[in-house]
N, C-alpha and C positions, 0 to 999 in steps of 0.2 A: 041682816044689814047693820043693826047696831053693833053686833060683835065685830064685824069687819071694820067698821069705823073706829072702834076702840083699838083694834089691833094696829091700824095705820097710825093712830095717834101715839100709841106706845112705841112703835118703831121710829117715828119722827123724833120723839123725845130722846130715845137712846142715841140717835145720830147727833142730835144737838149736844148731848152730854159728851159724846166722844170728841166732837170738833172743839168744844169748849176746852176740854182738857189738853188737846193738841196745841191750841192757840196759847193757853196758859204756859205750856212747856216751852214753846218757842220764845215767848217773852222772857221767861226765866233764863233760858240759854243765852239770849241776846244780852240780857243784863249782866250775866257772868262774863261774857266776852268783853263788854265795855269796861267792866271793873279790871279784868286782866290786862287789857290794853292800856288802861290808865295807869296801872301799877308799873307796867313795863316802861311806859313813857316817863313816869317819874323817876324810874331807876336809871334810864339812859338819857336823861335830858342834858342839854349843853350847859355845863357848869359855868362857862364863860358868860352866858346870858344871865344866869342867876346871880353871878358875882360882877356883873358889868359895873365898872367904876369902883369896885370894892377892893381890888388888889392892893393898891397903895394904902388904903385905909386898914387892910388886914395887916400889912407890914409896918404901918404907922410911919410911912416915909415922910408925910407932910408935917408930922409933929416934932421932927428932929432936924438938926443941922448936920448933914452928912459931910460937910466940908471939914469937920473936925474928926479926929480919930476916935475910936471907942475909948471910953473911960478917960476922956481928956482931963489933964491935970493930975491924974493918978499915976500908978506905976506903968512901966512899959508894957505894951500889949504884945503877947507872944504870937508870932505868926509862924506856923509850921510849913515846911516846904518839902515836896517830893517831886521827883522828875522821872519820866520814862523816856528814854532815848529811842526815837523811832529810826533814825538813820544818821550815819556819819558820811556825809556826801563826798567831800574832797579834802585833800591835804595839799597845800601849795607851798613848795620850798622857796619859790621865787618871791612870793608875797608874804611868806611866813604867816599863814593863817589857815583856818579850817572852817568848814561849814557843817552845822549840825541842825537837825530837825528834832524837836522834842515836845513832849506834853509837860507843861509847867503847871503845878497845882499848889494852891495856897490854902491854909486852914487857919481860921481864927474865930473868935467869938465876939459878936456884936449884939448886946442885949437890946439895942434899939430895934433889931429886926425880929425879935421873938414874937410869936403869935400863938393864939389858942388853937389847939387841935385835939379832937377826941381820939383819933387813931394814931397820933404821934408820927405822922408821916411828913416827909419833907416836901418842899415845893421846888421845882426846877424851872429856871428861866434862862433866856438867851442873853446876848450881849446888850440888849436895849435897856435892861434894868441896871446894868453895871454903871451906866453913866449917871444914875440917880443916887447911888449909895457910895459909901467909902470903901475903897479897895487898896491894898498895899501898893506902893509905888516902886516896885522892884524893877531894876534895870540890869543890863549885862555890862559889866565893867570890861573895858578894852575891846568892845565890839565895834566892828567896822560897818556892818549892815545887819538889819534885822527887821522882820515883819511878822504880823499875825496873819495866818491864812484866812482868806475870805471867800473861798469857793465851797459850796454855792452861797453860803452866808458866812458871817464872821464866826470863826471856830472858837467860840467862847461859851462857857457854861457856868451858870451860877446856881448853886443848890443851897437852900436855906432850911434849917431845921427849926422846930418849934422853940427850942431853948435858946436860939440865937446863934448857934454854930453855923459857919458858912464854909462852903467849899467853892473855890474859884479856880477854874481850869481853862487853859488856853493852849492852842497849838502854834508853836513859834519856830521859825527858821532863823538862825543867827550865824553870822560870819564873824569870828573873833580872832584876835591876834594870838599867835603862839611863838614864843621865843625859842628858836631851835638852835642847837649846837651841831655844826657840820664837821667838827674836827675828825670824827670817825666815819664820815660819809664814804661809801654807802653801807658800811658795816656798823651803823649807828642805831640807837634807840632814842625816841623822842617822847617827852612827857608834856602834854598840853593841858590847859585848865580853862574851864568856862566859869566865870565868876559872877555871882549874883549879889546884889546889894540894894538897900533902900536909898533912894536919891535924896529925899528930904529929911527923913526921920533918923535921928541919931539913936544910939543904944539906950538912951534915957526914955525915948518915946516908943520905939519899936524894936523887938528882939526877934531877929530871924534865927531859925534853927532847923536842922534836919529832923523831920517828924519822927522817923524811925531809924536814925543813925545811918549806917551803910545800907540798910534795907530800904532806905528812901530812894535809892537810885536803881532803876530797872532798865535793862537794855533788851532790845530785840535780838533774838538768837540768829537772825538772818543778816545781821550787820557784817559786812566784809569790805575790804579795800583791796585794790589791785596791787599796790606797792607795799602795803603794810600789813602786819599781823597785829591785831588788837590783843594785847596781853591781859590787861585788866582795867576795870573802872573802880574808882573809890571816891569817897567824899571826905572833905575836911572843912573846917570853919575856923575863923579867927577874926580879930578886930582889925579894922583899917583906920588909920588916923589921917585926917586932913587938917592942916594948920589953921584954916579959916573957919571950919565948921565943926570939927570935933571927931569923935569916935563913932564908927559904924560897924555893924555886924556884917561880915562878908562870908558867903558860902562858896565852896569850890567843888566843881565836878572835874576830877582828875582822871585822865586816861593815858596809858602808856602804849606806845606803838613801836614795833620793831620792824625794820625794813626788810623786805624780801631781797635776798642777794642774787638769786638765780638770774634775774633779768640783767643785772650789771655784769655777771659772769659772761653771759652770752654777748652782750653789746659792748663791753669795755675791756674786761680782763683778758678774755680769750683772744680777741683781735690784737691787743697790744703784745701779748706773749708770742703770738704767731709772727708778728712783724719782727720782734727781736730774734726769733729763731731763723726767720728768713734772711736776716742780715748776716747770720753766720755762714750761709751758703757761700758767700764770697771767699771764705778762707780756703775752700776746696777748688776754686776756679783758678786757672793759670794766671799767674801774676802779670803776664804779658798781654792778657785779654783785657785791655783798658776799658773799652766801651761796655763790656759785660759787667765788670765789677763796679764801675762808676754809676751806671744806670741803676743797678740793683741797690746800691747804697742810697742814691738820691730818692728812689721810689719809696723805700722804707722810711726815710726821714720825713718825706711829705705825708705819708700815710699816718705816721704817729702824730704829726702836727694836726691833721684833720680830726683824729680821735680826741685829742686834748681839747680842741676848739669845740667839738660837739658836746662833750661832757660839761664844759664850763658854760655853754650857752643856756643850759636848763637849770643853772644854779644861781643863787644870788651872789653878788660881788662882795664876798666876805674878805676880810683883811688877814685871815689866817690860813694856814695850809691844811687841806683836807687829806684824808687817807688816800683817796683815789688820786690826788695830785702827786703824792709821793710815789705811788706805783707807776703812774704814767710818765712822770719826769725821769725817774730812774730808768725806765724802759727806753725813753727817748735818748738818754745819755748812752746807753749800751748801743743803740743803733748808730748814734753819731760817732761813737768811738770806733765802730767797725769801719766807717768811712775814713776816719783818720788813720786807722791801721793800714788800710790800703795805700793811703797817701804816703805813709812812712815806708812801706815796702817798695813802692814805686820809686821813691826818692833814693833809698839806699841801693836799689838795683841800678839806677842811673849812675850813681857815684861809683859803684863797683865796676861797671862796664867802662866808665871813663878812665879809671885807674888801669884796667887791663889793656885798654887801647893805647894808653901812654907807654905801658910796659912793652907791648908789642912793637911800637914804633922805636923805642930805645934799642931793643934787640935787633931789629932790622937795620938800624944805622950803625951799630957798633960791632957787629959780628965780623965784618970784613970779608965775607965769602962772596966771590964774584957771581956765582951761579945760584943765587937764592930764589927759591920758588915760594909762592904764597897760594894756598888753596883752602877750600872750605870743607871741613869734615863734620859729619854728624857725630853726636856724642857717643854713638855705639861703635864707632870704628876703632879697631885695634891699632897697635903701633905698626904691625906688619902691613896692614892695609894702607897706612899712611906712607910707608916706604915704597909700596908698589906704585904709588901715584907720583913718584918723584919726577917723572918725565913730562908731566903736564905743565903748561905755562899758565900765567895768571889770567890771560884772556879766555882760556878754556874753562876756568872755574866759575862757579856762581858767585856774583858779587856779594859782599857782606851785607849790604843794605837790603837785598831782596830776600834773604833767608835769615831772619833774626833768631830763629830757633836753632840754627846750626852753631857750631863752635868753630871759631876762626883759629886755625893752627898755622903758624909760620914754620916752614921747614927749610933749613939751610942745606942745600944740595951741593955736592961736589963730585969729583970723579973718584972719590975714595971707595972703598969696598962697603958692602952693606953693614958690616959690623962697625966701621968707623962712622957711617952716617947715623947709626943708632946711638952711638955714644955722643955724637954732636947734637942730636935731637934732645937727649936727656940732659946734657950738661948746659946747653946754651939757651934753648927755648923752653922746654918743658911743656906739659899738657895740662890745662886747667879747664874742667868741664863745669859750666854754670848750670846748676840744676834749676828746673822750672819752679820748684817750691822753695820759698824763702824760709829762713828759720823763724821769723816773726809769725808767719802763717801757722807753722807747726805749733808754736806755743799758744797762739790765739785759739786754736781748736780746742784746747783744754781749759785755758784760763777763763774765757768768756762764758761758756756754759756752766762751769763750776761756780763762778762768782754769782751768776744769775740765780742758780739753784739755791745758794746760800741766802741770797737776798729774799727770795720767796719764802723760805722757811722762817726767817726772822719776821717778815712782814705779816704772814698769816698767823703766826703765834702771838704777835703783839696785838693785832687789831681784831682777831676773831673773838 
């Protein structure tokens, strides 16, 4: 019995020892977890809570007057600028302006914003801090409209480095004036500029410059325009003088545009050329077909007037002649001359017929032959055919007014033999056939196309 009791006591002691060790191990593990969690919490704690109310003290904003420029009273503060063009939205010939969206960035040093940092890292802020510190007052010269994007918040970024260097960036869309010269329109190239300048600070207080020269201007590769080909972007700078305030540094973003000609070839040049060629068709139409030739000429003239009006409606009312005006108005003159050509042909034909009518009446009154006959012959009739119709009377023949395409031949008939009648026909009356084509039409078929081709060669060699 004593041995059994001792054995139980020994087992109990061993169990207590094992449980004590397990409990001690659990407590140590729990303590390690708490320390690890505390370390993680310290590492990922919200720094804004730790620095609550300390940001302005860190940048020492309250200790300085930021209404004054940095180093006030000293030399001019240099402000570097670089630009990244996001899009060139539109070019308006009527308003003579363009719209551009860009990222505008400024670089300067303000020692009042320097702060202590062990890791030499910068601090980034949004537009709320911009209202509390000094920033360059750069504006766009000759701008009509401009705004800073504010979706979903103001697109403004401020980055401050420990040594006081500042990066100020904003996303801006600006519509600015562009002085265009349309003397070669639509075969023209235009150069436009976006100009940046300080509004208040002269070159003695603020010196604007391109931070990296031509490398300061970057453009998106996807920029394209429907009517223009963007040839190049480049930067320049110079001083601008105002009589009341002084000299200012001005930066220029220059870009050259060349107009696509294919649209105007389809919409303007080809229709005008076709109208001129269509007006030449009247030279091959019978000169006695008055309605056909007159209607064709009037239609081409009205069509050319419509083309000229449509082109000028989309252009500013400039006081000089454009290249397209020269082409359209010369084409209009060619069309108008084709109408005048038919007027001349019709008039000369009428005068010629009047003279022939008087000549026929003179022969019919002075021949003295009692048995004169008058009949209508077609231009293809031979002299023998005319003699074979000597027995017909005037009433049996077709009247002259009903068959204008026929040739009126007066034959003096007598009881003489056929040979004597032939001699009388040749000696007293004669045969004159009025052809359907006038000499003016024949010459016009060569002169009009040849002159127009020469004009096109000169025009495209000068303006291309």
